[in-house]
Each structure stands twice: as C-alpha cells, then as structure tokens.
C-alpha positions in Angstrom: -0.4 0.0 -0.4 1.9 3.5 -0.7 2.0 6.9 1.6 -1.0 8.0 0.2 -3.3 4.8 0.0 -2.5 4.4 3.7 -3.3 8.6 4.6 -6.3 8.0 3.1 -7.2 4.6 5.2 -6.3 6.3 7.5 -9.0 9.5 7.4 -11.4 10.0 9.7 -15.0 10.7 8.6 -14.9 14.3 9.7 -11.6 14.9 7.6 -12.8 12.8 4.6 -16.0 14.9 4.7 -14.0 18.7 4.4 -11.9 17.7 1.8 -14.7 15.6 -0.9 -15.0 17.0 -4.1 -18.4 14.5 -4.5 -20.8 12.3 -2.9 -22.8 9.4 -3.6 -25.3 8.0 -1.2 -27.7 4.6 -1.3 -28.9 3.2 2.0 -26.5 1.0 1.9 -23.7 3.7 3.0 -21.5 6.8 1.7 -19.1 6.9 -0.7 -17.1 10.4 -0.8 -15.0 11.1 -3.1 -11.2 13.1 -2.5 -8.8 14.5 -5.2 -4.6 14.8 -5.0 -2.1 15.1 -7.5 -2.5 11.3 -8.1 -6.0 11.2 -9.1 -9.3 10.6 -7.8 -9.7 8.3 -4.3 -13.1 6.6 -2.9 -13.7 6.4 0.1 -16.3 3.8 0.9 -18.5 3.9 5.0 -21.0 1.5 5.6 -23.3 2.8 7.6 -26.3 2.2 6.5 -28.6 4.4 6.5 -26.9 6.4 9.1 -24.0 9.1 9.2 -21.0 7.3 10.1 -19.8 8.5 13.1 -16.8 11.3 13.0 -13.8 9.7 13.5 -15.1 6.2 11.6 -11.9 4.6 9.5 -12.8 4.1 6.2 -14.4 0.7 5.6 -13.1 0.1 1.4 -10.4 2.6 -0.3 -10.2 2.1 -4.3 -7.6 4.3 -6.4 -6.1 6.1 -7.5 -7.7 6.4 -10.1 -7.7 9.4 -13.3 -11.9 9.4 -13.4 -13.7 10.6 -10.8 -16.9 8.8 -11.8 -14.8 5.7 -12.0 -16.2 4.5 -8.4 -19.2 2.2 -7.9 -22.2 3.1 -5.6 -21.4 1.7 -2.0 -24.6 -1.4 -3.0 -21.5 -2.3 -5.8 -19.3 -1.5 -3.7 -19.9 -3.7 -1.3 -21.7 -6.8 -2.9 -18.5 -7.0 -4.6 -16.5 -7.0 -1.6 -19.1 -10.2 -0.8 -19.0 -12.0 -3.2 -14.5 -11.5 -3.8 -14.4 -13.0 0.3 -14.2 -10.1 2.2 -15.9 -9.5 5.0 -19.6 -8.5 5.4 -19.4 -4.7 6.5 -22.9 -4.6 9.0 -23.9 -0.9 10.3 -21.6 -0.7 13.0 -23.3 1.7 15.4 -25.3 -0.3 16.8 
C-alpha cells in the first residue's frame, strides 16, 4: 500500500467529508470522493442510512483513478466485496 493510500485509509470520516469533492449515498453506505495530485480516491463508509461517526475510518478505499465517476455506488461496492471474499460490513453503530 502506498503512503498516500495509507493516509486516506486512516482518514477520519469528518476529515474526509471536509475534503470531499463528491459524495454518493444509498441505503448501504456513503462514498466520499477526494482528489489529489495522483487522481481521484473513493472512500467507502458502510453505515446503512446512518451518518458514520466523525472519527470512523473508511471500510474500503479505491484509487487513484483519473475519472471521478469510476467509483461504484456503495451498494455495488459492498456486494463486490462480499462476492470476492471480503468481510461483510454491517452497521457498526448497533
């Protein structure tokens, strides 16, 4: 993992939200899109319809990519993760 990816992987929800240039939400979670000199990064937070805690770290990180629209909606990303053997993220607030 690159140092840039590691920094984004450790970024809190509150910090990511303040830096986000885009946001996509659905019933399964939230995607925040950030941009830097490497390209666009997608940070996924899977908290269903609830807002993640301000200190929450992303459940999943994608990037960099040169297309800000290349990121899947949270539901599709969650389903892809489960289909590929990753942990099934549930509502961490309950």
